[in-house]
N, CA, C and O atoms as a GROMACS GRO file, in nm:
protein
  472
    1MET      N    1  -1.617  -1.061 -11.338
    1MET     CA    2  -1.590  -1.183 -11.410
    1MET      C    3  -1.622  -1.305 -11.325
    1MET      O    4  -1.685  -1.400 -11.371
    2LEU      N    5  -1.578  -1.300 -11.201
    2LEU     CA    6  -1.596  -1.416 -11.112
    2LEU      C    7  -1.740  -1.433 -11.068
    2LEU      O    8  -1.777  -1.539 -11.018
    3GLN      N    9  -1.822  -1.332 -11.084
    3GLN     CA   10  -1.961  -1.338 -11.041
    3GLN      C   11  -2.055  -1.388 -11.150
    3GLN      O   12  -2.176  -1.398 -11.126
    4GLN      N   13  -2.004  -1.419 -11.267
    4GLN     CA   14  -2.089  -1.464 -11.378
    4GLN      C   15  -2.139  -1.606 -11.352
    4GLN      O   16  -2.068  -1.689 -11.295
    5GLU      N   17  -2.263  -1.632 -11.395
    5GLU     CA   18  -2.322  -1.766 -11.380
    5GLU      C   19  -2.243  -1.870 -11.458
    5GLU      O   20  -2.217  -1.980 -11.409
    6LYS      N   21  -2.204  -1.833 -11.581
    6LYS     CA   22  -2.133  -1.925 -11.670
    6LYS      C   23  -1.989  -1.875 -11.687
    6LYS      O   24  -1.968  -1.760 -11.724
    7PRO      N   25  -1.889  -1.961 -11.660
    7PRO     CA   26  -1.749  -1.917 -11.680
    7PRO      C   27  -1.724  -1.882 -11.826
    7PRO      O   28  -1.766  -1.952 -11.917
    8GLN      N   29  -1.653  -1.771 -11.847
    8GLN     CA   30  -1.620  -1.726 -11.981
    8GLN      C   31  -1.482  -1.662 -11.980
    8GLN      O   32  -1.430  -1.623 -11.876
    9ASP      N   33  -1.423  -1.653 -12.099
    9ASP     CA   34  -1.296  -1.582 -12.114
    9ASP      C   35  -1.325  -1.439 -12.154
    9ASP      O   36  -1.409  -1.414 -12.241
   10PHE      N   37  -1.256  -1.346 -12.092
   10PHE     CA   38  -1.270  -1.204 -12.124
   10PHE      C   39  -1.132  -1.145 -12.150
   10PHE      O   40  -1.035  -1.180 -12.084
   11VAL      N   41  -1.125  -1.055 -12.245
   11VAL     CA   42  -1.002  -0.981 -12.271
   11VAL      C   43  -1.018  -0.844 -12.203
   11VAL      O   44  -1.115  -0.772 -12.226
   12ILE      N   45  -0.921  -0.813 -12.120
   12ILE     CA   46  -0.920  -0.683 -12.053
   12ILE      C   47  -0.806  -0.603 -12.118
   12ILE      O   48  -0.689  -0.630 -12.094
   13ALA      N   49  -0.842  -0.504 -12.198
   13ALA     CA   50  -0.744  -0.428 -12.275
   13ALA      C   51  -0.802  -0.292 -12.312
   13ALA      O   52  -0.923  -0.271 -12.311
   14THR      N   53  -0.713  -0.200 -12.345
   14THR     CA   54  -0.757  -0.066 -12.383
   14THR      C   55  -0.800  -0.057 -12.528
   14THR      O   56  -0.874   0.034 -12.566
   15GLY      N   57  -0.753  -0.151 -12.611
   15GLY     CA   58  -0.780  -0.142 -12.754
   15GLY      C   59  -0.690  -0.041 -12.823
   15GLY      O   60  -0.712  -0.006 -12.940
   16LYS      N   61  -0.588   0.006 -12.752
   16LYS     CA   62  -0.491   0.100 -12.809
   16LYS      C   63  -0.354   0.034 -12.808
   16LYS      O   64  -0.325  -0.050 -12.724
   17GLN      N   65  -0.272   0.075 -12.902
   17GLN     CA   66  -0.141   0.014 -12.918
   17GLN      C   67  -0.032   0.121 -12.917
   17GLN      O   68  -0.046   0.225 -12.980
   18TYR      N   69   0.076   0.093 -12.844
   18TYR     CA   70   0.188   0.187 -12.834
   18TYR      C   71   0.318   0.114 -12.859
   18TYR      O   72   0.332  -0.004 -12.826
   19SER      N   73   0.413   0.184 -12.917
   19SER     CA   74   0.545   0.126 -12.945
   19SER      C   75   0.636   0.146 -12.823
   19SER      O   76   0.607   0.224 -12.733
   20VAL      N   77   0.747   0.074 -12.824
   20VAL     CA   78   0.847   0.092 -12.719
   20VAL      C   79   0.901   0.235 -12.725
   20VAL      O   80   0.928   0.295 -12.621
   21ARG      N   81   0.915   0.288 -12.844
   21ARG     CA   82   0.962   0.426 -12.861
   21ARG      C   83   0.865   0.523 -12.793
   21ARG      O   84   0.908   0.614 -12.722
   22GLN      N   85   0.735   0.504 -12.813
   22GLN     CA   86   0.635   0.591 -12.750
   22GLN      C   87   0.640   0.578 -12.598
   22GLN      O   88   0.628   0.676 -12.525
   23PHE      N   89   0.659   0.454 -12.550
   23PHE     CA   90   0.668   0.430 -12.406
   23PHE      C   91   0.789   0.502 -12.346
   23PHE      O   92   0.777   0.569 -12.244
   24LEU      N   93   0.905   0.488 -12.410
   24LEU     CA   94   1.026   0.556 -12.361
   24LEU      C   95   1.007   0.707 -12.360
   24LEU      O   96   1.041   0.775 -12.262
   25THR      N   97   0.954   0.759 -12.470
   25THR     CA   98   0.934   0.903 -12.480
   25THR      C   99   0.844   0.953 -12.368
   25THR      O  100   0.873   1.055 -12.305
   26GLN      N  101   0.735   0.882 -12.343
   26GLN     CA  102   0.641   0.923 -12.239
   26GLN      C  103   0.703   0.914 -12.100
   26GLN      O  104   0.685   1.004 -12.018
   27CYS      N  105   0.777   0.806 -12.073
   27CYS     CA  106   0.841   0.791 -11.942
   27CYS      C  107   0.945   0.900 -11.917
   27CYS      O  108   0.951   0.957 -11.808
   28PHE      N  109   1.028   0.930 -12.017
   28PHE     CA  110   1.126   1.037 -12.002
   28PHE      C  111   1.055   1.171 -11.984
   28PHE      O  112   1.101   1.256 -11.906
   29GLU      N  113   0.944   1.191 -12.054
   29GLU     CA  114   0.869   1.315 -12.040
   29GLU      C  115   0.818   1.331 -11.897
   29GLU      O  116   0.818   1.441 -11.842
   30CYS      N  117   0.774   1.220 -11.835
   30CYS     CA  118   0.728   1.224 -11.696
   30CYS      C  119   0.839   1.270 -11.602
   30CYS      O  120   0.813   1.329 -11.497
   31LEU      N  121   0.963   1.244 -11.642
   31LEU     CA  122   1.078   1.285 -11.561
   31LEU      C  123   1.130   1.423 -11.600
   31LEU      O  124   1.227   1.472 -11.542
   32GLY      N  125   1.064   1.485 -11.698
   32GLY     CA  126   1.106   1.618 -11.743
   32GLY      C  127   1.231   1.614 -11.829
   32GLY      O  128   1.305   1.712 -11.836
   33ILE      N  129   1.255   1.501 -11.895
   33ILE     CA  130   1.376   1.484 -11.976
   33ILE      C  131   1.338   1.477 -12.124
   33ILE      O  132   1.250   1.400 -12.162
   34LYS      N  133   1.404   1.556 -12.206
   34LYS     CA  134   1.381   1.555 -12.351
   34LYS      C  135   1.475   1.453 -12.414
   34LYS      O  136   1.593   1.446 -12.382
   35ILE      N  137   1.419   1.373 -12.506
   35ILE     CA  138   1.503   1.277 -12.579
   35ILE      C  139   1.478   1.289 -12.729
   35ILE      O  140   1.376   1.342 -12.773
   36ARG      N  141   1.574   1.238 -12.804
   36ARG     CA  142   1.562   1.233 -12.949
   36ARG      C  143   1.616   1.097 -12.993
   36ARG      O  144   1.714   1.048 -12.936
   37PHE      N  145   1.554   1.038 -13.093
   37PHE     CA  146   1.600   0.909 -13.144
   37PHE      C  147   1.687   0.928 -13.267
   37PHE      O  148   1.657   1.010 -13.354
   38GLU      N  149   1.795   0.850 -13.272
   38GLU     CA  150   1.885   0.853 -13.388
   38GLU      C  151   1.916   0.710 -13.428
   38GLU      O  152   1.920   0.620 -13.344
   39GLY      N  153   1.938   0.689 -13.558
   39GLY     CA  154   1.971   0.557 -13.609
   39GLY      C  155   1.846   0.480 -13.646
   39GLY      O  156   1.734   0.528 -13.631
   40ASN      N  157   1.867   0.358 -13.695
   40ASN     CA  158   1.756   0.273 -13.738
   40ASN      C  159   1.776   0.131 -13.689
   40ASN      O  160   1.889   0.086 -13.669
   41GLY      N  161   1.665   0.060 -13.670
   41GLY     CA  162   1.672  -0.081 -13.634
   41GLY      C  163   1.754  -0.105 -13.509
   41GLY      O  164   1.738  -0.035 -13.409
   42VAL      N  165   1.843  -0.205 -13.515
   42VAL     CA  166   1.924  -0.239 -13.398
   42VAL      C  167   2.027  -0.131 -13.365
   42VAL      O  168   2.089  -0.136 -13.259
   43ASN      N  169   2.046  -0.036 -13.454
   43ASN     CA  170   2.141   0.073 -13.430
   43ASN      C  171   2.074   0.199 -13.376
   43ASN      O  172   2.139   0.303 -13.363
   44GLU      N  173   1.946   0.191 -13.346
   44GLU     CA  174   1.874   0.309 -13.295
   44GLU      C  175   1.907   0.331 -13.148
   44GLU      O  176   1.915   0.237 -13.070
   45VAL      N  177   1.927   0.457 -13.112
   45VAL     CA  178   1.952   0.494 -12.972
   45VAL      C  179   1.865   0.614 -12.936
   45VAL      O  180   1.830   0.696 -13.021
   46ALA      N  181   1.831   0.622 -12.809
   46ALA     CA  182   1.762   0.739 -12.756
   46ALA      C  183   1.868   0.830 -12.698
   46ALA      O  184   1.947   0.789 -12.613
   47ILE      N  185   1.871   0.953 -12.744
   47ILE     CA  186   1.968   1.051 -12.700
   47ILE      C  187   1.900   1.146 -12.602
   47ILE      O  188   1.798   1.208 -12.634
   48VAL      N  189   1.956   1.156 -12.483
   48VAL     CA  190   1.905   1.250 -12.384
   48VAL      C  191   1.968   1.386 -12.412
   48VAL      O  192   2.089   1.398 -12.425
   49LEU      N  193   1.883   1.486 -12.422
   49LEU     CA  194   1.933   1.622 -12.445
   49LEU      C  195   1.942   1.692 -12.310
   49LEU      O  196   1.840   1.722 -12.247
   50ILE      N  197   2.063   1.718 -12.267
   50ILE     CA  198   2.086   1.779 -12.138
   50ILE      C  199   2.116   1.927 -12.158
   50ILE      O  200   2.208   1.964 -12.231
   51GLN      N  201   2.038   2.012 -12.093
   51GLN     CA  202   2.062   2.155 -12.103
   51GLN      C  203   2.164   2.197 -11.999
   51GLN      O  204   2.152   2.165 -11.881
   52ILE      N  205   2.264   2.268 -12.045
   52ILE     CA  206   2.365   2.322 -11.954
   52ILE      C  207   2.357   2.474 -11.962
   52ILE      O  208   2.376   2.533 -12.069
   53ARG      N  209   2.327   2.537 -11.851
   53ARG     CA  210   2.314   2.682 -11.850
   53ARG      C  211   2.442   2.743 -11.796
   53ARG      O  212   2.487   2.712 -11.686
   54MET      N  213   2.498   2.830 -11.876
   54MET     CA  214   2.617   2.903 -11.834
   54MET      C  215   2.578   3.048 -11.811
   54MET      O  216   2.462   3.084 -11.830
   55LYS      N  217   2.671   3.129 -11.773
   55LYS     CA  218   2.638   3.268 -11.740
   55LYS      C  219   2.566   3.340 -11.853
   55LYS      O  220   2.466   3.408 -11.827
   56LYS      N  221   2.613   3.327 -11.977
   56LYS     CA  222   2.554   3.405 -12.085
   56LYS      C  223   2.487   3.321 -12.193
   56LYS      O  224   2.431   3.377 -12.288
   57SER      N  225   2.492   3.188 -12.181
   57SER     CA  226   2.432   3.107 -12.288
   57SER      C  227   2.386   2.972 -12.235
   57SER      O  228   2.417   2.932 -12.123
   58THR      N  229   2.313   2.905 -12.319
   58THR     CA  230   2.267   2.770 -12.288
   58THR      C  231   2.314   2.678 -12.399
   58THR      O  232   2.296   2.710 -12.517
   59SER      N  233   2.372   2.568 -12.365
   59SER     CA  234   2.413   2.471 -12.466
   59SER      C  235   2.350   2.336 -12.435
   59SER      O  236   2.298   2.314 -12.325
   60HIS      N  237   2.354   2.248 -12.531
   60HIS     CA  238   2.298   2.114 -12.511
   60HIS      C  239   2.410   2.012 -12.518
   60HIS      O  240   2.494   2.016 -12.608
   61LYS      N  241   2.410   1.922 -12.426
   61LYS     CA  242   2.505   1.812 -12.425
   61LYS      C  243   2.426   1.686 -12.454
   61LYS      O  244   2.312   1.672 -12.409
   62ARG      N  245   2.483   1.594 -12.528
   62ARG     CA  246   2.414   1.471 -12.563
   62ARG      C  247   2.465   1.356 -12.478
   62ARG      O  248   2.583   1.349 -12.443
   63SER      N  249   2.374   1.266 -12.445
   63SER     CA  250   2.411   1.148 -12.369
   63SER      C  251   2.325   1.031 -12.417
   63SER      O  252   2.202   1.040 -12.415
   64ASN      N  253   2.389   0.923 -12.460
   64ASN     CA  254   2.311   0.804 -12.498
   64ASN      C  255   2.246   0.748 -12.373
   64ASN      O  256   2.314   0.728 -12.272
   65SER      N  257   2.119   0.722 -12.379
   65SER     CA  258   2.049   0.672 -12.263
   65SER      C  259   1.996   0.531 -12.284
   65SER      O  260   2.009   0.446 -12.196
   66CYS      N  261   1.938   0.505 -12.398
   66CYS     CA  262   1.879   0.374 -12.426
   66CYS      C  263   1.919   0.330 -12.566
   66CYS      O  264   1.924   0.410 -12.659
   67LYS      N  265   1.948   0.204 -12.579
   67LYS     CA  266   1.977   0.152 -12.711
   67LYS      C  267   1.912   0.015 -12.726
   67LYS      O  268   1.880  -0.051 -12.628
   68VAL      N  269   1.893  -0.025 -12.849
   68VAL     CA  270   1.831  -0.153 -12.879
   68VAL      C  271   1.929  -0.264 -12.845
   68VAL      O  272   2.048  -0.254 -12.875
   69SER      N  273   1.878  -0.370 -12.783
   69SER     CA  274   1.961  -0.486 -12.753
   69SER      C  275   1.894  -0.611 -12.808
   69SER      O  276   1.781  -0.644 -12.770
   70GLU      N  277   1.963  -0.679 -12.896
   70GLU     CA  278   1.909  -0.802 -12.954
   70GLU      C  279   1.890  -0.910 -12.846
   70GLU      O  280   1.818  -1.007 -12.868
   71LYS      N  281   1.954  -0.892 -12.733
   71LYS     CA  282   1.942  -0.986 -12.621
   71LYS      C  283   1.795  -1.002 -12.578
   71LYS      O  284   1.754  -1.109 -12.531
   72TYR      N  285   1.717  -0.896 -12.595
   72TYR     CA  286   1.578  -0.898 -12.549
   72TYR      C  287   1.477  -0.930 -12.660
   72TYR      O  288   1.357  -0.928 -12.636
   73PHE      N  289   1.524  -0.959 -12.779
   73PHE     CA  290   1.433  -0.997 -12.888
   73PHE      C  291   1.372  -1.133 -12.855
   73PHE      O  292   1.441  -1.222 -12.805
   74ARG      N  293   1.245  -1.148 -12.884
   74ARG     CA  294   1.178  -1.277 -12.865
   74ARG      C  295   1.169  -1.344 -13.001
   74ARG      O  296   1.118  -1.285 -13.096
   75PRO      N  297   1.217  -1.468 -13.012
   75PRO     CA  298   1.224  -1.533 -13.144
   75PRO      C  299   1.089  -1.554 -13.211
   75PRO      O  300   1.082  -1.557 -13.334
   76LEU      N  301   0.984  -1.570 -13.136
   76LEU     CA  302   0.853  -1.596 -13.195
   76LEU      C  303   0.758  -1.478 -13.177
   76LEU      O  304   0.637  -1.496 -13.168
   77GLU      N  305   0.813  -1.359 -13.173
   77GLU     CA  306   0.733  -1.238 -13.152
   77GLU      C  307   0.637  -1.213 -13.268
   77GLU      O  308   0.674  -1.227 -13.384
   78VAL      N  309   0.516  -1.177 -13.234
   78VAL     CA  310   0.419  -1.138 -13.336
   78VAL      C  311   0.439  -0.989 -13.367
   78VAL      O  312   0.492  -0.915 -13.284
   79ASN      N  313   0.398  -0.948 -13.484
   79ASN     CA  314   0.418  -0.808 -13.524
   79ASN      C  315   0.327  -0.711 -13.450
   79ASN      O  316   0.363  -0.595 -13.431
   80SER      N  317   0.209  -0.757 -13.410
   80SER     CA  318   0.114  -0.665 -13.350
   80SER      C  319   0.038  -0.732 -13.236
   80SER      O  320  -0.016  -0.842 -13.253
   81LEU      N  321   0.035  -0.668 -13.122
   81LEU     CA  322  -0.043  -0.715 -13.007
   81LEU      C  323  -0.144  -0.607 -12.972
   81LEU      O  324  -0.107  -0.496 -12.932
   82LEU      N  325  -0.271  -0.640 -12.987
   82LEU     CA  326  -0.376  -0.542 -12.961
   82LEU      C  327  -0.498  -0.614 -12.908
   82LEU      O  328  -0.556  -0.698 -12.977
   83GLY      N  329  -0.538  -0.583 -12.785
   83GLY     CA  330  -0.652  -0.650 -12.723
   83GLY      C  331  -0.784  -0.583 -12.756
   83GLY      O  332  -0.792  -0.461 -12.768
   84ASP      N  333  -0.888  -0.666 -12.770
   84ASP     CA  334  -1.024  -0.616 -12.796
   84ASP      C  335  -1.113  -0.654 -12.679
   84ASP      O  336  -1.146  -0.772 -12.661
   85SER      N  337  -1.152  -0.556 -12.599
   85SER     CA  338  -1.232  -0.582 -12.479
   85SER      C  339  -1.382  -0.560 -12.502
   85SER      O  340  -1.456  -0.535 -12.406
   86THR      N  341  -1.427  -0.571 -12.625
   86THR     CA  342  -1.568  -0.550 -12.657
   86THR      C  343  -1.659  -0.641 -12.575
   86THR      O  344  -1.761  -0.596 -12.522
   87LYS      N  345  -1.624  -0.769 -12.565
   87LYS     CA  346  -1.706  -0.865 -12.490
   87LYS      C  347  -1.714  -0.825 -12.342
   87LYS      O  348  -1.821  -0.830 -12.283
   88ALA      N  349  -1.602  -0.786 -12.283
   88ALA     CA  350  -1.600  -0.744 -12.143
   88ALA      C  351  -1.686  -0.620 -12.122
   88ALA      O  352  -1.752  -0.605 -12.019
   89ASN      N  353  -1.686  -0.532 -12.220
   89ASN     CA  354  -1.768  -0.411 -12.211
   89ASN      C  355  -1.916  -0.445 -12.220
   89ASN      O  356  -1.997  -0.396 -12.141
   90LYS      N  357  -1.953  -0.530 -12.316
   90LYS     CA  358  -2.094  -0.565 -12.335
   90LYS      C  359  -2.152  -0.644 -12.218
   90LYS      O  360  -2.261  -0.614 -12.172
   91ILE      N  361  -2.079  -0.744 -12.170
   91ILE     CA  362  -2.132  -0.832 -12.067
   91ILE      C  363  -2.109  -0.779 -11.926
   91ILE      O  364  -2.197  -0.789 -11.840
   92LEU      N  365  -1.992  -0.723 -11.902
   92LEU     CA  366  -1.956  -0.678 -11.767
   92LEU      C  367  -1.968  -0.528 -11.747
   92LEU      O  368  -1.967  -0.479 -11.634
   93GLY      N  369  -1.980  -0.454 -11.857
   93GLY     CA  370  -1.981  -0.308 -11.847
   93GLY      C  371  -1.843  -0.252 -11.817
   93GLY      O  372  -1.830  -0.139 -11.770
   94TRP      N  373  -1.738  -0.331 -11.845
   94TRP     CA  374  -1.601  -0.290 -11.814
   94TRP      C  375  -1.547  -0.196 -11.921
   94TRP      O  376  -1.565  -0.218 -12.040
   95LYS      N  377  -1.481  -0.091 -11.875
   95LYS     CA  378  -1.412   0.004 -11.963
   95LYS      C  379  -1.279   0.040 -11.898
   95LYS      O  380  -1.270   0.044 -11.775
   96PRO      N  381  -1.176   0.065 -11.978
   96PRO     CA  382  -1.047   0.106 -11.919
   96PRO      C  383  -1.062   0.240 -11.847
   96PRO      O  384  -1.133   0.330 -11.894
   97LYS      N  385  -0.994   0.254 -11.733
   97LYS     CA  386  -1.004   0.377 -11.654
   97LYS      C  387  -0.876   0.458 -11.653
   97LYS      O  388  -0.876   0.572 -11.606
   98ILE      N  389  -0.768   0.402 -11.702
   98ILE     CA  390  -0.639   0.471 -11.695
   98ILE      C  391  -0.586   0.494 -11.836
   98ILE      O  392  -0.597   0.407 -11.923
   99THR      N  393  -0.528   0.610 -11.858
   99THR     CA  394  -0.472   0.642 -11.989
   99THR      C  395  -0.326   0.592 -11.995
   99THR      O  396  -0.265   0.561 -11.893
  100PHE      N  397  -0.274   0.586 -12.115
  100PHE     CA  398  -0.134   0.549 -12.137
  100PHE      C  399  -0.043   0.643 -12.060
  100PHE      O  400   0.050   0.599 -11.993
  101GLU      N  401  -0.069   0.772 -12.070
  101GLU     CA  402   0.013   0.873 -12.003
  101GLU      C  403   0.008   0.855 -11.851
  101GLU      O  404   0.111   0.864 -11.784
  102ALA      N  405  -0.110   0.830 -11.798
  102ALA     CA  406  -0.125   0.811 -11.653
  102ALA      C  407  -0.055   0.683 -11.606
  102ALA      O  408   0.003   0.680 -11.497
  103LEU      N  409  -0.061   0.578 -11.687
  103LEU     CA  410   0.006   0.454 -11.653
  103LEU      C  411   0.158   0.472 -11.649
  103LEU      O  412   0.223   0.426 -11.556
  104CYS      N  413   0.212   0.540 -11.748
  104CYS     CA  414   0.357   0.568 -11.751
  104CYS      C  415   0.397   0.648 -11.628
  104CYS      O  416   0.497   0.618 -11.563
  105LYS      N  417   0.318   0.749 -11.595
  105LYS     CA  418   0.347   0.834 -11.479
  105LYS      C  419   0.345   0.751 -11.350
  105LYS      O  420   0.433   0.766 -11.265
  106GLU      N  421   0.244   0.665 -11.337
  106GLU     CA  422   0.233   0.580 -11.218
  106GLU      C  423   0.353   0.486 -11.206
  106GLU      O  424   0.406   0.465 -11.096
  107MET      N  425   0.396   0.429 -11.318
  107MET     CA  426   0.511   0.338 -11.317
  107MET      C  427   0.639   0.412 -11.278
  107MET      O  428   0.719   0.363 -11.199
  108ILE      N  429   0.659   0.531 -11.335
  108ILE     CA  430   0.778   0.610 -11.304
  108ILE      C  431   0.779   0.650 -11.157
  108ILE      O  432   0.881   0.639 -11.090
  109GLU      N  433   0.665   0.697 -11.106
  109GLU     CA  434   0.657   0.737 -10.965
  109GLU      C  435   0.685   0.620 -10.873
  109GLU      O  436   0.752   0.636 -10.771
  110SER      N  437   0.635   0.502 -10.907
  110SER     CA  438   0.660   0.383 -10.826
  110SER      C  439   0.809   0.348 -10.826
  110SER      O  440   0.865   0.318 -10.720
  111ASP      N  441   0.871   0.351 -10.942
  111ASP     CA  442   1.014   0.321 -10.950
  111ASP      C  443   1.096   0.425 -10.874
  111ASP      O  444   1.194   0.390 -10.807
  112CYS      N  445   1.058   0.551 -10.884
  112CYS     CA  446   1.131   0.656 -10.812
  112CYS      C  447   1.121   0.637 -10.662
  112CYS      O  448   1.218   0.659 -10.590
  113LYS      N  449   1.005   0.595 -10.612
  113LYS     CA  450   0.990   0.569 -10.469
  113LYS      C  451   1.078   0.453 -10.425
  113LYS      O  452   1.138   0.456 -10.318
  114GLU      N  453   1.086   0.351 -10.509
  114GLU     CA  454   1.165   0.232 -10.476
  114GLU      C  455   1.313   0.265 -10.466
  114GLU      O  456   1.385   0.206 -10.386
  115PHE      N  457   1.360   0.360 -10.548
  115PHE     CA  458   1.502   0.390 -10.553
  115PHE      C  459   1.539   0.519 -10.480
  115PHE      O  460   1.650   0.569 -10.495
  116THR      N  461   1.446   0.572 -10.401
  116THR     CA  462   1.474   0.693 -10.324
  116THR      C  463   1.522   0.650 -10.186
  116THR      O  464   1.457   0.572 -10.117
  117TYR      N  465   1.635   0.704 -10.150
  117TYR     CA  466   1.692   0.672 -10.018
  117TYR      C  467   1.660   0.786  -9.923
  117TYR      O  468   1.679   0.904  -9.955
  118GLU      N  469   1.614   0.750  -9.808
  118GLU     CA  470   1.583   0.854  -9.708
  118GLU      C  471   1.659   0.828  -9.581
  118GLU      O  472   1.647   0.905  -9.485
   0.00000   0.00000   0.00000
């Protein structure tokens, strides 16, 4: 971008869209944790399914892990955010190199390193 003769605006984006629910699901999956969503709207919660193994059986215990908080709602939020990097691809030859799954994994690994005490 900086090497172009004429300054221009470019959108750098994957052209794919994911929900907060998909992001949470993927991040928990990276940690090997199964979750299930219950409720609707502001009453929706992510339930962590914890496996407890006993001598002769396995049971599941539920734990609320994430819930919707109106505190984080943005008053002027648009319904859809989706970037189109066609111009960057045509002029710069730019293409996304990381997948959604790989990005989630990288973020989780970084956070785990930050909070690991040695």
